[in-house]
C-alpha positions in Angstrom: 2.5 8.9 -14.2 1.8 9.0 -10.5 3.2 6.4 -8.2 1.0 7.0 -5.1 -2.8 6.9 -5.1 -5.5 7.3 -2.5 -7.4 4.2 -1.6 -10.4 5.4 -3.7 -8.3 6.1 -6.8 -6.3 2.9 -6.4 -9.6 1.0 -6.1 -10.8 2.4 -9.5 -7.5 1.4 -11.1 -7.0 -2.0 -9.5 -10.4 -3.5 -9.2 -10.0 -4.0 -5.4 -12.8 -2.5 -3.4 -11.9 0.2 -0.9 -13.0 -2.2 1.8 -10.7 -4.9 0.5 -7.8 -2.5 0.4 -8.4 -1.4 4.0 -8.7 -5.0 5.0 -5.3 -5.9 3.4 -3.7 -3.0 5.2 -5.4 -3.7 8.6 -4.7 -7.4 8.3 -1.0 -6.8 7.6 -1.1 -8.4 4.1 0.2 -5.0 2.7 3.0 -3.7 4.7 3.5 0.0 5.6 6.5 1.4 3.8 6.2 -1.2 1.1 2.7 -1.2 -0.4 1.3 1.8 1.5 2.4 4.9 3.3 0.7 7.5 5.5 1.0 11.0 4.0 1.8 14.0 6.2 -1.9 14.9 6.2 -2.7 11.4 7.6 -4.2 9.9 4.4 -3.2 6.5 3.3 -1.6 6.3 -0.1 -1.0 3.1 -2.1 2.4 2.8 -3.7 1.9 1.2 -7.1 5.5 -0.1 -7.3 5.1 -1.8 -3.9 1.7 -3.2 -5.0 3.2 -4.6 -8.2 6.1 -6.2 -6.2 3.6 -7.7 -3.8 1.4 -9.0 -6.6 4.3 -10.7 -8.3 5.8 -12.1 -5.1 8.8 -9.9 -5.0 10.2 -8.4 -1.8 10.6 -4.7 -1.3 13.0 -2.9 1.0 11.3 -1.1 3.8 11.3 2.7 3.6 13.1 4.6 6.5 10.7 4.8 9.4 8.4 2.1 8.1 6.7 -0.2 10.5 8.9 -3.4 10.3 6.7 -5.1 12.9 3.8 -5.4 10.5 2.7 -8.9 9.5 
């Protein structure tokens, strides 16, 4: 099973609209390197393990190079 999904595919699987996902990213609710990453081609990918940790209130270690200054 894949771990990383585009916003559109994650929307289909999670029930969050693409706009709600983008809002959580822009608002800093979902941290870069934890719940989402930017792929080498510039697309945003949602990390399902990071999302599950966020949804259950668990903390996730930042990936190398992640934006620790995010909200």
